[in-house]
MIDOSE-1310 file (N, C-alpha, C; in nm, 2 decimals, decimal comma, always signed):
residues 308
xxxx	-8,57/-17,57/+5,87/-8,49/-17,71/+5,97/-8,48/-17,83/+5,87; -8,33/-17,90/+5,86/-8,29/-17,95/+5,87/-8,38/-18,11/+5,89; -8,39/-18,19/+5,77/-8,44/-18,35/+5,81/-8,39/-18,35/+6,00; -8,22/-18,36/+5,99/-8,12/-18,41/+6,08/-8,23/-18,34/+6,23
xxxx	-8,25/-18,21/+6,24/-8,31/-18,15/+6,35/-8,46/-18,16/+6,36; -8,51/-18,21/+6,26/-8,67/-18,21/+6,25/-8,68/-18,31/+6,31; -8,62/-18,45/+6,29/-8,67/-18,55/+6,32/-8,68/-18,61/+6,44; -8,56/-18,55/+6,57/-8,56/-18,56/+6,69/-8,71/-18,51/+6,74
xxxx	-8,72/-18,38/+6,73/-8,86/-18,32/+6,76/-8,99/-18,37/+6,73; -9,00/-18,39/+6,58/-9,10/-18,52/+6,56/-9,13/-18,65/+6,64; -9,00/-18,72/+6,68/-9,00/-18,85/+6,75/-9,03/-18,80/+6,88; -8,99/-18,70/+6,98/-9,07/-18,64/+7,07/-9,19/-18,59/+7,13
xxxx	-9,27/-18,52/+6,98/-9,42/-18,50/+7,02/-9,49/-18,58/+6,99; -9,46/-18,64/+6,91/-9,57/-18,81/+6,88/-9,52/-18,86/+7,03; -9,44/-18,92/+7,09/-9,43/-18,97/+7,21/-9,51/-18,90/+7,26; -9,49/-18,78/+7,29/-9,58/-18,68/+7,41/-9,75/-18,72/+7,36
xxxx	-9,78/-18,75/+7,21/-9,95/-18,73/+7,17/-9,95/-18,90/+7,20; -9,90/-18,96/+7,24/-9,91/-19,13/+7,28/-9,93/-19,12/+7,41; -9,83/-19,06/+7,51/-9,87/-18,98/+7,65/-10,00/-18,95/+7,61; -10,05/-18,86/+7,61/-10,19/-18,80/+7,66/-10,30/-18,85/+7,63
xxxx	-10,31/-18,96/+7,48/-10,39/-19,01/+7,43/-10,44/-19,18/+7,54; -10,32/-19,21/+7,59/-10,31/-19,35/+7,64/-10,27/-19,36/+7,78; -10,12/-19,29/+7,83/-10,12/-19,29/+7,96/-10,04/-19,44/+7,96; -10,03/-19,49/+8,04/-10,02/-19,61/+8,09/-10,04/-19,72/+8,12
xxxx	-10,10/-19,80/+7,94/-10,23/-19,87/+7,89/-10,19/-20,03/+8,00; -10,30/-20,15/+8,12/-10,25/-20,21/+8,17/-10,19/-20,33/+8,04; -10,24/-20,28/+7,91/-10,26/-20,43/+7,85/-10,12/-20,42/+7,81; -10,03/-20,29/+7,74/-9,95/-20,28/+7,69/-9,79/-20,32/+7,81
xxxx	-9,69/-20,45/+7,78/-9,59/-20,47/+7,85/-9,49/-20,32/+7,86; -9,50/-20,27/+8,00/-9,40/-20,20/+8,04/-9,24/-20,22/+8,05; -9,14/-20,17/+7,98/-9,00/-20,17/+8,03/-8,96/-20,11/+8,23; -9,09/-20,11/+8,30/-9,05/-20,00/+8,41/-9,09/-20,16/+8,47
xxxx	-9,19/-20,24/+8,45/-9,20/-20,31/+8,48/-9,15/-20,43/+8,52; -9,07/-20,45/+8,39/-8,96/-20,54/+8,41/-8,83/-20,51/+8,50; -8,81/-20,35/+8,49/-8,70/-20,33/+8,58/-8,74/-20,36/+8,71; -8,89/-20,29/+8,74/-8,93/-20,41/+8,91/-8,92/-20,52/+8,94
xxxx	-8,89/-20,67/+8,82/-8,87/-20,71/+8,86/-8,73/-20,77/+8,87; -8,66/-20,74/+8,80/-8,48/-20,70/+8,81/-8,44/-20,70/+8,93; -8,54/-20,53/+9,03/-8,45/-20,51/+9,13/-8,52/-20,63/+9,21; -8,65/-20,66/+9,22/-8,71/-20,78/+9,31/-8,63/-20,79/+9,36
xxxx	-8,64/-20,91/+9,24/-8,51/-21,06/+9,22/-8,38/-21,06/+9,31; -8,32/-20,86/+9,32/-8,18/-20,89/+9,29/-8,21/-20,87/+9,48; -8,24/-20,78/+9,53/-8,32/-20,75/+9,67/-8,34/-20,83/+9,74; -8,45/-20,97/+9,68/-8,46/-21,10/+9,72/-8,34/-21,22/+9,77
xxxx	-8,28/-21,17/+9,67/-8,12/-21,25/+9,72/-7,99/-21,19/+9,76; -7,99/-21,05/+9,76/-7,88/-21,01/+9,83/-7,91/-20,94/+9,98; -8,03/-20,91/+10,03/-8,05/-20,78/+10,07/-8,07/-20,91/+10,24; -7,93/-20,95/+10,27/-7,96/-21,01/+10,39/-7,80/-21,05/+10,43
xxxx	-7,80/-21,14/+10,55/-7,64/-21,12/+10,61/-7,59/-20,98/+10,64; -7,45/-21,00/+10,61/-7,37/-20,86/+10,63/-7,35/-20,82/+10,50; -7,27/-20,71/+10,47/-7,25/-20,61/+10,40/-7,38/-20,57/+10,33; -7,51/-20,54/+10,40/-7,58/-20,51/+10,32/-7,58/-20,37/+10,26
xxxx	-7,53/-20,28/+10,27/-7,50/-20,14/+10,22/-7,37/-20,17/+10,07; -7,33/-20,25/+10,07/-7,22/-20,29/+9,98/-7,30/-20,35/+9,89; -7,36/-20,46/+9,92/-7,42/-20,55/+9,78/-7,56/-20,50/+9,74; -7,63/-20,36/+9,83/-7,74/-20,33/+9,76/-7,66/-20,23/+9,66
xxxx	-7,57/-20,16/+9,74/-7,52/-20,04/+9,58/-7,42/-20,14/+9,49; -7,41/-20,25/+9,48/-7,34/-20,32/+9,36/-7,48/-20,41/+9,24; -7,60/-20,38/+9,30/-7,72/-20,39/+9,27/-7,76/-20,26/+9,20; -7,76/-20,17/+9,26/-7,77/-20,04/+9,21/-7,72/-19,96/+9,07
xxxx	-7,58/-19,97/+9,08/-7,48/-19,91/+8,97/-7,48/-20,04/+8,87; -7,45/-20,10/+8,89/-7,47/-20,29/+8,85/-7,61/-20,21/+8,73; -7,71/-20,26/+8,78/-7,90/-20,24/+8,70/-7,88/-20,09/+8,65; -7,80/-19,96/+8,68/-7,76/-19,85/+8,60/-7,66/-19,87/+8,51
xxxx	-7,57/-19,92/+8,53/-7,53/-19,89/+8,38/-7,53/-20,01/+8,30; -7,60/-20,13/+8,35/-7,65/-20,24/+8,26/-7,76/-20,18/+8,16; -7,82/-20,08/+8,22/-7,92/-20,01/+8,13/-7,92/-19,94/+8,06; -7,83/-19,88/+8,07/-7,78/-19,76/+7,97/-7,68/-19,79/+7,84
xxxx	-7,57/-19,91/+7,88/-7,51/-19,98/+7,73/-7,61/-20,06/+7,73; -7,69/-20,15/+7,72/-7,80/-20,24/+7,64/-7,87/-20,13/+7,57; -7,94/-20,05/+7,61/-8,04/-19,96/+7,52/-7,90/-19,87/+7,40; -7,80/-19,87/+7,45/-7,73/-19,74/+7,41/-7,68/-19,88/+7,27
xxxx	-7,64/-19,95/+7,33/-7,64/-20,05/+7,15/-7,75/-20,11/+7,10; -7,87/-20,13/+7,13/-7,97/-20,19/+7,16/-8,02/-20,07/+6,96; -8,02/-19,92/+7,00/-8,07/-19,84/+6,93/-7,95/-19,80/+6,83; -7,78/-19,84/+6,85/-7,70/-19,85/+6,79/-7,73/-19,94/+6,69
xxxx	-7,76/-20,02/+6,69/-7,75/-20,22/+6,60/-7,86/-20,19/+6,48; -8,00/-20,13/+6,56/-8,10/-20,16/+6,47/-8,12/-20,08/+6,35; -8,16/-20,12/+6,24/-8,18/-20,00/+6,13/-8,31/-19,87/+6,16; -8,27/-19,75/+6,10/-8,29/-19,64/+6,11/-8,49/-19,69/+6,10
xxxx	-8,50/-19,78/+6,05/-8,62/-19,79/+6,00/-8,76/-19,85/+6,14; -8,65/-19,91/+6,20/-8,69/-19,94/+6,34/-8,62/-19,84/+6,47; -8,50/-19,81/+6,45/-8,47/-19,71/+6,56/-8,59/-19,57/+6,55; -8,66/-19,57/+6,43/-8,77/-19,42/+6,49/-8,85/-19,44/+6,56
xxxx	-8,94/-19,55/+6,51/-9,05/-19,62/+6,61/-9,03/-19,66/+6,73; -8,89/-19,73/+6,76/-8,81/-19,76/+6,91/-8,85/-19,62/+7,00; -8,76/-19,56/+6,89/-8,75/-19,43/+7,00/-8,88/-19,36/+7,08; -8,97/-19,37/+6,94/-9,09/-19,31/+6,98/-9,17/-19,40/+7,09
xxxx	-9,14/-19,53/+7,09/-9,20/-19,63/+7,20/-9,15/-19,58/+7,35; -9,03/-19,61/+7,35/-8,94/-19,61/+7,43/-8,95/-19,50/+7,52; -8,93/-19,36/+7,45/-8,99/-19,22/+7,55/-9,12/-19,24/+7,58; -9,20/-19,24/+7,49/-9,32/-19,25/+7,54/-9,39/-19,34/+7,64
xxxx	-9,27/-19,44/+7,69/-9,24/-19,51/+7,78/-9,26/-19,48/+7,93; -9,14/-19,39/+7,93/-9,06/-19,30/+8,00/-9,09/-19,20/+8,05; -9,22/-19,13/+7,97/-9,35/-19,03/+8,02/-9,46/-19,09/+8,13; -9,44/-19,03/+8,25/-9,59/-19,04/+8,33/-9,68/-18,93/+8,37
xxxx	-9,69/-18,82/+8,26/-9,76/-18,79/+8,33/-9,90/-18,76/+8,36; -9,95/-18,86/+8,25/-10,10/-18,88/+8,20/-10,17/-18,91/+8,29; -10,12/-19,05/+8,34/-10,16/-19,16/+8,43/-10,18/-19,11/+8,53; -10,08/-19,05/+8,67/-10,12/-18,98/+8,77/-10,19/-18,90/+8,75
xxxx	-10,20/-18,79/+8,70/-10,34/-18,76/+8,66/-10,41/-18,77/+8,68; -10,46/-18,88/+8,58/-10,57/-18,97/+8,61/-10,65/-19,02/+8,74; -10,51/-19,07/+8,78/-10,46/-19,18/+8,90/-10,56/-19,02/+8,99; -10,51/-18,96/+9,02/-10,54/-18,80/+9,11/-10,69/-18,76/+9,11
xxxx	-10,70/-18,75/+8,95/-10,85/-18,73/+8,99/-10,97/-18,81/+8,99; -10,98/-18,95/+9,04/-11,01/-19,09/+9,04/-10,98/-19,04/+9,23; -10,86/-19,03/+9,25/-10,89/-18,99/+9,40/-10,96/-18,93/+9,46; -10,98/-18,80/+9,41/-11,06/-18,68/+9,46/-11,21/-18,75/+9,41
xxxx	-11,21/-18,80/+9,30/-11,37/-18,82/+9,28/-11,44/-18,96/+9,39; -11,31/-19,05/+9,45/-11,34/-19,14/+9,56/-11,36/-19,08/+9,64; -11,29/-18,99/+9,64/-11,30/-18,96/+9,80/-11,45/-18,91/+9,87; -11,51/-18,83/+9,76/-11,60/-18,77/+9,75/-11,75/-18,82/+9,78
xxxx	-11,72/-18,94/+9,74/-11,80/-19,05/+9,74/-11,82/-19,11/+9,90; -11,62/-19,15/+9,92/-11,69/-19,21/+10,10/-11,51/-19,20/+10,07; -11,48/-19,22/+10,26/-11,38/-19,18/+10,27/-11,28/-19,34/+10,29; -11,37/-19,42/+10,27/-11,27/-19,57/+10,25/-11,20/-19,57/+10,10
xxxx	-11,35/-19,55/+10,01/-11,30/-19,56/+9,87/-11,18/-19,49/+9,86; -11,16/-19,34/+9,88/-11,05/-19,28/+9,87/-10,96/-19,29/+9,88; -10,92/-19,35/+10,06/-10,82/-19,48/+10,06/-10,77/-19,57/+10,00; -10,85/-19,64/+9,96/-10,83/-19,77/+9,83/-10,78/-19,72/+9,71
xxxx	-10,86/-19,62/+9,63/-10,77/-19,50/+9,51/-10,62/-19,44/+9,58; -10,59/-19,38/+9,65/-10,49/-19,32/+9,69/-10,35/-19,43/+9,73; -10,40/-19,55/+9,79/-10,33/-19,65/+9,78/-10,22/-19,68/+9,68; -10,34/-19,64/+9,56/-10,26/-19,69/+9,43/-10,15/-19,61/+9,42
xxxx	-10,13/-19,51/+9,43/-10,04/-19,40/+9,37/-9,96/-19,35/+9,49; -9,93/-19,38/+9,63/-9,83/-19,37/+9,74/-9,84/-19,48/+9,80; -9,68/-19,45/+9,85/-9,61/-19,58/+9,94/-9,64/-19,59/+10,06; -9,77/-19,48/+10,10/-9,73/-19,50/+10,23/-9,86/-19,58/+10,28
xxxx	-9,86/-19,58/+10,46/-9,97/-19,68/+10,49/-10,13/-19,54/+10,46; -10,22/-19,61/+10,37/-10,32/-19,54/+10,37/-10,49/-19,57/+10,50; -10,47/-19,69/+10,56/-10,56/-19,74/+10,59/-10,61/-19,58/+10,69; -10,58/-19,55/+10,74/-10,64/-19,45/+10,83/-10,62/-19,28/+10,84
xxxx	-10,59/-19,32/+10,71/-10,57/-19,17/+10,66/-10,73/-19,09/+10,62; -10,73/-18,97/+10,70/-10,85/-18,84/+10,65/-10,90/-18,84/+10,55; -11,01/-18,73/+10,51/-11,05/-18,73/+10,35/-10,94/-18,63/+10,27; -10,91/-18,52/+10,40/-10,79/-18,40/+10,44/-10,68/-18,48/+10,31
xxxx	-10,63/-18,58/+10,49/-10,48/-18,66/+10,38/-10,49/-18,70/+10,28; -10,61/-18,78/+10,26/-10,58/-18,86/+10,08/-10,62/-18,74/+9,98; -10,65/-18,64/+10,03/-10,63/-18,53/+9,94/-10,49/-18,47/+9,93; -10,42/-18,43/+10,00/-10,33/-18,40/+10,04/-10,24/-18,50/+9,97
xxxx	-10,24/-18,65/+9,98/-10,13/-18,73/+9,96/-10,18/-18,73/+9,83; -10,23/-18,73/+9,79/-10,28/-18,69/+9,59/-10,19/-18,59/+9,55; -10,23/-18,47/+9,61/-10,16/-18,33/+9,57/-10,01/-18,40/+9,55; -9,93/-18,37/+9,67/-9,76/-18,44/+9,72/-9,74/-18,50/+9,63
xxxx	-9,84/-18,66/+9,58/-9,73/-18,72/+9,48/-9,76/-18,65/+9,32; -9,85/-18,60/+9,29/-9,92/-18,53/+9,16/-9,76/-18,39/+9,12; -9,71/-18,35/+9,25/-9,62/-18,23/+9,20/-9,50/-18,35/+9,22; -9,46/-18,39/+9,28/-9,31/-18,51/+9,30/-9,33/-18,59/+9,15
xxxx	-9,40/-18,63/+9,12/-9,43/-18,72/+8,98/-9,36/-18,61/+8,84; -9,45/-18,47/+8,88/-9,46/-18,41/+8,76/-9,24/-18,38/+8,77; -9,20/-18,38/+8,87/-9,02/-18,39/+8,87/-9,04/-18,55/+8,79; -9,04/-18,64/+8,89/-8,99/-18,78/+8,85/-9,02/-18,86/+8,74
xxxx	-9,17/-18,82/+8,69/-9,17/-18,85/+8,58/-9,26/-18,76/+8,44; -9,22/-18,65/+8,46/-9,21/-18,60/+8,32/-9,09/-18,51/+8,29; -9,05/-18,42/+8,38/-8,93/-18,32/+8,39/-8,81/-18,38/+8,39; -8,80/-18,49/+8,50/-8,69/-18,56/+8,51/-8,66/-18,63/+8,36
xxxx	-8,69/-18,73/+8,34/-8,70/-18,77/+8,19/-8,69/-18,68/+8,09; -8,74/-18,58/+8,10/-8,69/-18,54/+7,96/-8,62/-18,45/+7,98; -8,57/-18,40/+8,12/-8,41/-18,35/+8,12/-8,29/-18,43/+8,09; -8,29/-18,58/+8,13/-8,20/-18,66/+8,09/-8,21/-18,72/+7,95
xxxx	-8,32/-18,74/+7,86/-8,32/-18,74/+7,73/-8,23/-18,61/+7,63; -8,28/-18,50/+7,72/-8,20/-18,35/+7,65/-8,04/-18,38/+7,69; -7,98/-18,43/+7,76/-7,87/-18,42/+7,80/-7,75/-18,59/+7,73; -7,88/-18,73/+7,74/-7,78/-18,80/+7,70/-7,87/-18,94/+7,63
xxxx	-8,00/-18,87/+7,57/-8,07/-18,91/+7,49/-8,15/-19,01/+7,52; -8,18/-19,09/+7,45/-8,31/-19,20/+7,51/-8,24/-19,32/+7,59; -8,13/-19,36/+7,56/-8,06/-19,43/+7,69/-8,01/-19,37/+7,80; -8,01/-19,24/+7,81/-8,03/-19,14/+7,91/-8,14/-19,14/+8,00
xxxx	-8,26/-19,11/+7,92/-8,43/-19,11/+7,95/-8,43/-19,30/+8,02; -8,41/-19,38/+7,97/-8,42/-19,51/+8,01/-8,30/-19,54/+8,14; -8,22/-19,52/+8,15/-8,09/-19,56/+8,27/-8,20/-19,42/+8,40; -8,26/-19,27/+8,41/-8,36/-19,26/+8,49/-8,43/-19,28/+8,56
xxxx	-8,50/-19,38/+8,39/-8,61/-19,46/+8,49/-8,57/-19,58/+8,57; -8,46/-19,65/+8,59/-8,42/-19,75/+8,61/-8,39/-19,72/+8,79; -8,26/-19,59/+8,78/-8,25/-19,53/+8,83/-8,37/-19,52/+8,99; -8,47/-19,42/+8,94/-8,63/-19,40/+9,00/-8,72/-19,50/+9,02
xxxx	-8,68/-19,62/+8,96/-8,70/-19,71/+9,05/-8,67/-19,81/+9,14; -8,53/-19,78/+9,11/-8,47/-19,88/+9,26/-8,50/-19,81/+9,35; -8,51/-19,66/+9,37/-8,55/-19,51/+9,46/-8,67/-19,58/+9,52; -8,79/-19,63/+9,46/-8,89/-19,57/+9,45/-8,92/-19,76/+9,55
xxxx	-8,83/-19,80/+9,51/-8,82/-20,00/+9,57/-8,77/-20,03/+9,66; -8,65/-19,97/+9,67/-8,57/-19,97/+9,77/-8,48/-19,88/+9,85; -8,57/-19,76/+9,78/-8,46/-19,66/+9,89/-8,50/-19,59/+10,01; -8,61/-19,63/+10,07/-8,65/-19,67/+10,21/-8,52/-19,60/+10,34
xxxx	-8,59/-19,55/+10,42/-8,53/-19,51/+10,57/-8,56/-19,60/+10,65; -8,69/-19,73/+10,60/-8,68/-19,82/+10,69/-8,60/-19,93/+10,75; -8,63/-20,00/+10,85/-8,53/-20,14/+10,84/-8,46/-20,21/+10,75; -8,53/-20,22/+10,68/-8,55/-20,35/+10,61/-8,47/-20,28/+10,50
xxxx	-8,41/-20,14/+10,41/-8,36/-20,09/+10,32/-8,30/-19,98/+10,35; -8,28/-19,90/+10,50/-8,19/-19,81/+10,54/-8,04/-19,82/+10,47; -7,95/-19,98/+10,53/-7,88/-19,97/+10,45/-7,84/-20,03/+10,31; -7,93/-20,15/+10,26/-7,95/-20,20/+10,16/-7,96/-20,07/+9,99
xxxx	-8,07/-20,01/+10,08/-8,12/-19,92/+9,96/-8,05/-19,76/+9,99; -7,93/-19,76/+10,05/-7,83/-19,62/+10,08/-7,77/-19,58/+9,94; -7,68/-19,65/+9,86/-7,65/-19,66/+9,75/-7,80/-19,59/+9,61; -7,90/-19,65/+9,62/-7,98/-19,58/+9,53/-8,02/-19,52/+9,55
xxxx	-8,03/-19,47/+9,66/-8,11/-19,33/+9,66/-8,02/-19,24/+9,67; -7,89/-19,28/+9,75/-7,80/-19,17/+9,64/-7,83/-19,10/+9,51; -7,80/-19,23/+9,48/-7,76/-19,20/+9,30/-7,94/-19,09/+9,22; -8,03/-19,16/+9,31/-8,15/-19,08/+9,21/-8,17/-18,89/+9,32
xxxx	-8,09/-18,97/+9,40/-8,04/-18,78/+9,46/-7,97/-18,72/+9,40; -7,86/-18,75/+9,30/-7,80/-18,66/+9,19/-7,88/-18,66/+9,10; -7,89/-18,82/+9,05/-8,00/-18,73/+8,90/-8,14/-18,68/+8,93; -8,20/-18,66/+9,04/-8,30/-18,57/+9,03/-8,23/-18,41/+9,08
xxxx	-8,16/-18,39/+9,13/-8,09/-18,28/+9,20/-8,16/-18,18/+9,10; -8,12/-18,12/+8,98/-8,13/-18,04/+8,86/-8,27/-18,02/+8,84; -8,32/-18,15/+8,78/-8,45/-18,13/+8,69/-8,61/-18,11/+8,86; -8,54/-18,13/+8,99/-8,63/-18,08/+9,09/-8,64/-17,92/+9,08
xxxx	-8,55/-17,87/+9,09/-8,54/-17,71/+9,08/-8,59/-17,71/+8,97; -8,55/-17,72/+8,85/-8,62/-17,68/+8,73/-8,75/-17,71/+8,75; -8,79/-17,83/+8,78/-8,95/-17,81/+8,79/-9,02/-17,73/+8,89; -8,96/-17,66/+8,98/-9,04/-17,57/+9,09/-9,02/-17,48/+9,04
xxxx	-8,93/-17,43/+8,96/-8,92/-17,28/+8,88/-9,01/-17,25/+8,75; -9,01/-17,38/+8,69/-9,15/-17,39/+8,55/-9,27/-17,39/+8,61; -9,28/-17,45/+8,74/-9,44/-17,41/+8,84/-9,46/-17,28/+8,90; -9,32/-17,23/+8,89/-9,38/-17,11/+8,96/-9,39/-16,95/+8,84
xxxx	-9,34/-17,05/+8,71/-9,32/-16,92/+8,66/-9,43/-16,97/+8,55; -9,49/-17,10/+8,54/-9,63/-17,15/+8,45/-9,76/-17,10/+8,56; -9,73/-17,03/+8,67/-9,87/-17,01/+8,73/-9,86/-16,86/+8,77; -9,77/-16,81/+8,69/-9,74/-16,66/+8,72/-9,73/-16,59/+8,87
xxxx	-9,60/-16,72/+8,91/-9,61/-16,67/+9,05/-9,44/-16,68/+9,10; -9,37/-16,61/+9,01/-9,24/-16,63/+9,03/-9,16/-16,58/+9,17; -9,29/-16,51/+9,23/-9,21/-16,45/+9,38/-9,23/-16,55/+9,46; -9,25/-16,64/+9,43/-9,24/-16,80/+9,54/-9,13/-16,82/+9,54
xxxx	-9,01/-16,81/+9,52/-8,90/-16,86/+9,51/-8,83/-16,87/+9,68; -8,87/-16,73/+9,69/-8,83/-16,78/+9,88/-8,89/-16,89/+9,94; -9,02/-16,89/+9,90/-9,11/-16,97/+9,97/-9,04/-17,13/+9,96; -9,04/-17,15/+9,83/-8,96/-17,28/+9,79/-8,81/-17,26/+9,80
xxxx	-8,74/-17,23/+9,86/-8,63/-17,24/+9,86/-8,64/-17,24/+10,06; -8,68/-17,20/+10,09/-8,73/-17,18/+10,28/-8,75/-17,35/+10,31; -8,86/-17,43/+10,20/-8,90/-17,49/+10,27/-8,87/-17,65/+10,17; -8,85/-17,57/+10,05/-8,72/-17,74/+9,98/-8,62/-17,77/+10,06
xxxx	-8,56/-17,70/+10,10/-8,47/-17,71/+10,21/-8,49/-17,79/+10,33; -8,57/-17,76/+10,38/-8,62/-17,79/+10,50/-8,66/-17,99/+10,48; -8,70/-18,01/+10,39/-8,78/-18,12/+10,33/-8,65/-18,24/+10,38; -8,71/-18,39/+10,43/-8,61/-18,47/+10,44/-8,55/-18,57/+10,30
xxxx	-8,57/-18,52/+10,19/-8,56/-18,53/+10,07/-8,48/-18,40/+10,00; -8,33/-18,45/+9,94/-8,23/-18,28/+9,90/-8,38/-18,24/+9,78; -8,45/-18,35/+9,74/-8,49/-18,29/+9,60/-8,70/-18,30/+9,57; -8,73/-18,34/+9,63/-8,88/-18,35/+9,63/-8,97/-18,25/+9,70
xxxx	-8,88/-18,20/+9,82/-8,96/-18,08/+9,86/-8,95/-17,99/+9,82; -8,85/-17,94/+9,66/-8,87/-17,81/+9,58/-9,09/-17,82/+9,49; -9,02/-17,99/+9,42/-9,18/-17,95/+9,38/-9,33/-17,95/+9,44; -9,26/-17,99/+9,58/-9,42/-18,01/+9,70/-9,43/-17,90/+9,75
xxxx	-9,30/-17,77/+9,74/-9,33/-17,64/+9,80/-9,37/-17,56/+9,77; -9,33/-17,60/+9,61/-9,37/-17,54/+9,50/-9,53/-17,53/+9,47; -9,59/-17,63/+9,48/-9,72/-17,67/+9,44/-9,81/-17,61/+9,61; -9,79/-17,64/+9,69/-9,82/-17,60/+9,81/-9,82/-17,41/+9,80
xxxx	-9,73/-17,36/+9,78/-9,71/-17,23/+9,78/-9,84/-17,15/+9,67; -9,84/-17,22/+9,56/-9,92/-17,21/+9,46/-10,04/-17,25/+9,50; -10,13/-17,32/+9,63/-10,25/-17,37/+9,63/-10,26/-17,29/+9,75; -10,16/-17,24/+9,81/-10,15/-17,20/+9,96/-10,17/-17,23/+10,02
xxxx	-10,14/-17,41/+10,08/-10,19/-17,50/+10,13/-10,08/-17,54/+10,22; -10,10/-17,68/+10,28/-9,96/-17,73/+10,37/-9,96/-17,89/+10,30; -9,82/-17,87/+10,33/-9,78/-18,05/+10,25/-9,71/-18,10/+10,38; -9,70/-18,27/+10,39/-9,58/-18,30/+10,51/-9,66/-18,36/+10,62
xxxx	-9,57/-18,37/+10,71/-9,57/-18,42/+10,84/-9,53/-18,59/+10,83; -9,60/-18,64/+10,94/-9,52/-18,80/+10,97/-9,55/-18,86/+10,91; -9,57/-19,00/+10,86/-9,72/-19,08/+10,77/-9,56/-19,22/+10,81; -9,65/-19,31/+10,81/-9,64/-19,48/+10,78/-9,58/-19,55/+10,67
xxxx	-9,50/-19,59/+10,69/-9,41/-19,67/+10,53/-9,38/-19,81/+10,64; -9,49/-19,89/+10,58/-9,37/-20,02/+10,60/-9,40/-20,10/+10,75; -9,54/-20,02/+10,74/-9,57/-20,01/+10,96/-9,44/-19,93/+11,03; -9,38/-19,85/+10,96/-9,28/-19,77/+11,04/-9,34/-19,64/+11,04
xxxx	-9,30/-19,49/+11,12/-9,36/-19,39/+11,16/-9,25/-19,31/+11,10; -9,26/-19,23/+11,02/-9,16/-19,10/+10,94/-9,21/-19,03/+10,94; -9,10/-18,92/+11,03/-9,17/-18,78/+11,07/-9,09/-18,71/+10,93; -9,18/-18,63/+10,85/-9,14/-18,57/+10,76/-9,21/-18,42/+10,80
xxxx	-9,09/-18,33/+10,79/-9,14/-18,18/+10,79/-9,29/-18,10/+10,73; -9,31/-18,05/+10,81/-9,43/-17,98/+10,73/-9,39/-17,85/+10,59; -9,51/-17,85/+10,55/-9,44/-17,75/+10,37/-9,50/-17,64/+10,36; -9,49/-17,55/+10,42/-9,62/-17,43/+10,44/-9,67/-17,45/+10,59
xxxx	-9,75/-17,33/+10,60/-9,83/-17,34/+10,71/-10,00/-17,30/+10,67; -10,04/-17,23/+10,61/-10,16/-17,30/+10,57/-10,31/-17,43/+10,58; -10,35/-17,49/+10,64/-10,37/-17,63/+10,70/-10,52/-17,62/+10,65; -10,51/-17,58/+10,51/-10,67/-17,54/+10,44/-10,77/-17,65/+10,39
xxxx	-10,86/-17,64/+10,42/-10,92/-17,78/+10,37/-10,89/-17,78/+10,17; -10,87/-17,90/+10,17/-10,81/-17,90/+10,00/-10,96/-17,90/+9,92; -10,97/-17,92/+9,79/-11,10/-17,87/+9,69/-11,07/-17,92/+9,60; -11,21/-17,97/+9,51/-11,17/-17,99/+9,39/-11,08/-17,88/+9,26
xxxx	-11,14/-17,77/+9,35/-11,05/-17,65/+9,24/-10,93/-17,66/+9,25; -10,85/-17,73/+9,39/-10,71/-17,70/+9,45/-10,61/-17,83/+9,36; -10,76/-17,88/+9,34/-10,71/-18,06/+9,21/-10,67/-17,98/+9,08; -10,80/-17,88/+9,05/-10,79/-17,88/+8,89/-10,67/-17,79/+8,86
xxxx	-10,64/-17,68/+8,96/-10,53/-17,55/+8,89/-10,37/-17,68/+8,93; -10,37/-17,76/+8,95/-10,28/-17,86/+9,07/-10,25/-17,88/+8,90; -10,36/-18,01/+8,84/-10,33/-18,04/+8,70/-10,35/-17,95/+8,59; -10,36/-17,86/+8,58/-10,34/-17,76/+8,52/-10,19/-17,69/+8,46
xxxx	-10,10/-17,66/+8,62/-10,01/-17,66/+8,60/-9,96/-17,77/+8,58; -9,95/-17,88/+8,61/-9,85/-17,96/+8,54/-9,87/-18,03/+8,43; -9,95/-17,95/+8,32/-9,99/-17,96/+8,18/-9,90/-17,89/+8,10; -9,88/-17,72/+8,19/-9,84/-17,61/+8,15/-9,64/-17,65/+8,15
xxxx	-9,65/-17,66/+8,26/-9,48/-17,74/+8,28/-9,44/-17,83/+8,19; -9,58/-17,99/+8,14/-9,51/-18,08/+8,07/-9,47/-17,96/+7,92; -9,58/-17,90/+7,89/-9,57/-17,84/+7,73/-9,45/-17,77/+7,74; -9,42/-17,68/+7,88/-9,30/-17,58/+7,86/-9,18/-17,65/+7,83
xxxx	-9,19/-17,77/+7,92/-9,05/-17,86/+7,96/-9,02/-17,97/+7,77; -9,14/-17,98/+7,68/-9,10/-18,02/+7,58/-9,10/-17,92/+7,49; -9,07/-17,80/+7,48/-9,03/-17,70/+7,47/-8,87/-17,69/+7,47; -8,82/-17,69/+7,61/-8,75/-17,68/+7,60/-8,63/-17,76/+7,53
xxxx	-8,71/-17,86/+7,51/-8,58/-18,02/+7,48/-8,61/-17,99/+7,34; -8,72/-17,96/+7,28/-8,72/-17,93/+7,12/-8,60/-17,83/+7,13; -8,60/-17,67/+7,14/-8,51/-17,60/+7,13/-8,37/-17,63/+7,18; -8,36/-17,72/+7,24/-8,21/-17,75/+7,29/-8,18/-17,85/+7,19
xxxx	-8,23/-17,92/+7,07/-8,22/-18,01/+6,94/-8,17/-17,91/+6,86; -8,24/-17,79/+6,86/-8,24/-17,72/+6,75/-8,08/-17,59/+6,75; -8,07/-17,57/+6,90/-7,99/-17,50/+6,87/-7,78/-17,60/+6,94; -7,87/-17,69/+7,07/-7,74/-17,79/+7,01/-7,71/-17,89/+6,89
């Protein structure tokens, strides 16, 4: 293998090792925090008065294009001695597999101690109101988020890395952050976040389905695809229902249902029919599936570098 082929694979593996060892350490400045501050500033200035859909669209498109152009220009301008470690760090920042796995483990540990501790812990990783969740609903929320994050935080960033390099990966994180902040169907964001939500839908369309397919393969359950198509299509989101359906099928449980977001009740269809009590063994299996899918996706990206 030539050095030109080996270098991007080594960069990818180093970034994956850093994510496995460190996760998202709070002491390290994270570009997604900067993305969030830019989005919050734009939302504060523009989400008022008339033409909110137009103003939200201008914000979403501008930040998306700006992220790609600036990161592309930066990586082209810096010398290779700086560019290589910079790419490792940026890919590491864009991967979010390890941190959420740790958080989900903490949720299950906390809810086993008390429901109140579980509510506090799960509030760190979900956008819904957690103040009245039962122990079962806490565990369900954590596993739903784990499945969705496997697509948003691992497979999709790696997919866009393979397609458009590090600038594409960073741009995807901006798109995903926009959707997570303003892409809700609440009164405040329904018009302002429309374009951000649609861009995120497009960016995640293939990765979400790839995630679900990889989950079934890694779990040895390829026959679940009809279940995934049935419930994935019924989900309010055109994408997140696919990895959630895959995990619900693997665990033989039920996800979804109505939840409160920012004081409003948002109805979501149920995924699956077996409303079984979720246990530690279910979480451990879900984490194992996540790890296997991440390894498979890293292998696919490495193969893309070799073949193309």
